[in-house]
C-alpha positions as CSV (number, residue, x, y, z in Angstrom):
1,M,9.1,-21.5,-13.4
2,L,9.7,-19.9,-9.6
3,N,13.4,-19.8,-9.4
4,S,15.7,-17.8,-7.1
5,E,15.8,-15.3,-9.7
6,R,12.4,-14.8,-9.6
7,L,12.0,-14.8,-6.9
8,G,14.8,-12.0,-6.4
9,N,12.5,-10.1,-8.9
10,I,9.1,-10.3,-6.8
11,A,10.9,-9.1,-3.7
12,N,12.0,-6.1,-5.6
13,A,9.0,-5.6,-6.8
14,I,7.1,-6.0,-3.8
15,K,9.8,-3.3,-2.5
16,N,9.2,-0.9,-5.5
17,I,5.3,-1.0,-4.6
18,A,6.2,-0.4,-0.4
19,Q,7.8,2.3,-1.9
20,L,5.0,4.0,-3.7
21,P,3.3,6.4,-1.9
22,D,-0.4,5.7,-0.5
23,P,-2.9,6.5,-3.3
24,T,-5.9,7.9,-0.9
25,G,-7.1,10.5,-0.2
26,T,-5.2,12.5,-3.1
27,I,-7.0,15.2,-4.5
28,L,-7.3,14.4,-8.0
29,A,-9.1,17.6,-8.9
30,E,-10.9,20.7,-7.5
31,R,-13.3,23.4,-8.5
32,T,-16.4,25.9,-7.1
33,L,-18.8,25.9,-9.6
34,P,-20.3,29.1,-10.5
35,N,-22.8,28.6,-7.8
36,G,-19.6,28.4,-5.4
37,I,-20.3,24.8,-4.2
38,R,-16.8,23.5,-4.0
39,L,-16.2,19.9,-5.6
40,K,-13.6,17.6,-4.9
41,K,-12.2,14.4,-6.5
42,V,-10.3,12.6,-4.4
43,A,-8.9,9.3,-4.7
44,V,-10.5,6.1,-2.6
45,S,-10.3,2.3,-1.8
46,L,-12.1,0.4,-4.9
47,G,-12.5,-2.0,-1.7
48,V,-12.8,-5.8,-2.3
49,V,-10.8,-6.5,-5.7
50,G,-11.4,-9.7,-7.5
51,A,-9.0,-10.9,-9.7
52,I,-8.7,-13.8,-12.0
53,Y,-5.4,-14.7,-13.5
54,E,-3.7,-17.4,-15.2
55,S,-0.2,-19.4,-14.4
56,R,2.5,-16.8,-13.8
57,P,3.8,-17.1,-10.1
58,N,4.7,-13.0,-9.2
59,V,0.9,-12.2,-10.5
60,T,-0.2,-13.7,-6.7
61,Y,2.4,-11.3,-5.2
62,D,2.0,-8.1,-7.6
63,I,-1.8,-8.2,-6.8
64,A,-1.8,-8.8,-3.8
65,A,0.7,-5.8,-2.9
66,L,-0.9,-3.5,-4.9
67,C,-3.9,-4.0,-3.1
68,L,-2.4,-3.9,0.2
69,R,-0.9,-0.5,-1.0
70,S,-4.0,0.8,-2.3
71,R,-5.8,0.1,0.9
72,N,-8.1,-2.9,-1.1
73,A,-8.8,-6.1,0.0
74,C,-8.2,-9.0,-2.1
75,V,-9.9,-12.3,-3.4
76,L,-7.8,-14.3,-6.1
77,K,-8.6,-16.9,-8.4
78,G,-5.3,-18.3,-9.9
79,S,-5.0,-21.0,-12.6
80,S,-5.2,-24.9,-11.5
81,D,-1.4,-25.5,-13.3
82,A,-0.4,-23.4,-10.5
83,Q,-2.3,-23.8,-7.2
84,H,0.5,-25.4,-5.3
85,T,2.3,-22.5,-6.1
86,N,-0.1,-19.9,-5.5
87,K,-0.9,-21.9,-2.1
88,V,1.8,-21.3,-0.5
89,S,2.3,-17.8,-1.6
90,I,-0.6,-16.9,-0.1
91,G,0.6,-18.9,2.7
92,I,3.6,-16.8,3.0
93,I,1.6,-13.2,2.3
94,Q,-0.7,-14.3,5.2
95,K,2.4,-14.9,7.9
96,A,3.5,-11.4,6.9
97,L,-0.2,-10.1,8.0
98,K,-0.8,-11.5,10.7
99,E,3.4,-10.4,11.8
100,F,1.8,-6.8,11.5
101,G,-1.4,-7.3,12.9
102,L,-3.3,-7.2,9.7
103,D,-6.6,-9.6,9.2
104,I,-5.0,-12.6,6.8
105,N,-8.4,-12.4,4.9
106,T,-7.6,-9.1,3.7
107,V,-5.7,-11.7,0.9
108,T,-8.0,-14.5,0.1
109,L,-7.0,-17.5,-2.6
110,L,-10.1,-19.2,-4.0
111,P,-9.8,-22.7,-4.9
112,P,-8.5,-23.2,-8.6
113,Q,-11.5,-25.5,-9.8
114,R,-13.3,-23.2,-13.2
115,E,-16.6,-23.4,-11.6
116,V,-15.5,-20.5,-8.8
117,V,-15.0,-18.3,-11.5
118,Q,-18.9,-18.6,-12.3
119,E,-19.5,-17.9,-8.6
120,M,-17.4,-14.7,-9.2
121,F,-18.8,-13.3,-11.8
122,T,-22.2,-12.9,-9.7
123,A,-20.4,-11.9,-6.4
124,T,-22.1,-8.3,-6.7
125,K,-23.0,-8.2,-3.0
126,Y,-18.9,-9.1,-2.4
127,L,-16.8,-7.9,-4.8
128,D,-16.6,-4.2,-5.8
129,V,-14.7,-4.5,-9.3
130,L,-13.0,-7.7,-10.8
131,I,-9.9,-7.7,-12.7
132,P,-8.7,-10.4,-15.2
133,R,-4.9,-10.5,-16.1
134,G,-3.4,-12.4,-18.5
135,S,-5.0,-13.5,-22.4
136,E,-7.1,-11.8,-24.4
137,G,-8.8,-14.7,-24.4
138,L,-9.4,-14.3,-20.4
139,I,-10.1,-11.0,-20.6
140,S,-13.1,-11.3,-23.6
141,F,-14.7,-14.1,-21.2
142,V,-14.5,-12.1,-18.0
143,R,-15.6,-9.0,-19.6
144,Q,-18.6,-10.4,-21.4
145,N,-19.7,-12.8,-18.7
146,S,-19.1,-10.7,-15.3
147,L,-22.0,-9.1,-13.8
148,V,-19.7,-7.8,-11.3
149,P,-18.1,-4.7,-13.1
150,V,-14.6,-5.1,-14.9
151,I,-11.5,-3.5,-14.8
152,E,-10.1,-4.6,-18.2
153,T,-6.0,-4.6,-18.3
154,G,-3.8,-4.8,-21.6
155,A,-3.5,-8.2,-23.3
156,G,0.0,-9.8,-24.0
157,V,3.4,-7.9,-23.9
158,C,3.2,-4.5,-24.8
159,H,6.1,-2.8,-26.5
160,V,7.0,0.7,-27.0
161,Y,9.6,2.0,-29.9
162,V,11.1,5.0,-30.2
163,E,13.2,6.2,-32.7
164,K,16.6,6.5,-32.2
165,T,17.0,10.3,-32.4
166,A,14.0,11.1,-30.3
167,D,14.5,13.4,-27.3
168,L,13.9,10.8,-24.4
169,K,14.3,13.7,-21.7
170,R,11.7,16.0,-23.4
171,P,8.4,15.8,-21.8
């Protein structure tokens, strides 16, 4: 369900993502080899991120904001259950992109039909990485069938339990 509380949470999440530092160009590791060659591991954009996800209305905004913040384009494939919400959401996102002089196709929504998923699996010339977000079944299906490299996310709700005497300030 998409109500005013949920919309507020989506807006806050986008604001939080916008405040994150730009990860591109960050030096992750640096060393000099015995022969004098200097190596640097530098964070770069992935390119075009394909995302397949289920019905939660915040996911369209989450993925778009994270991709834009990390200088990636994204091609989104949501479920048919949320097709109308996703279409309106993409319209809002593309309107904001246009207002800031960015190409509206930086965030693209694919049609909700299941056949599109199979096309994404073989789009190795167009997608640099595919990220499934949703149930364990969805994640396994994408991992097992995609020719595009897959970044596997955790499935389901994840919890951390902390014993009551634990020192939360300790590193």
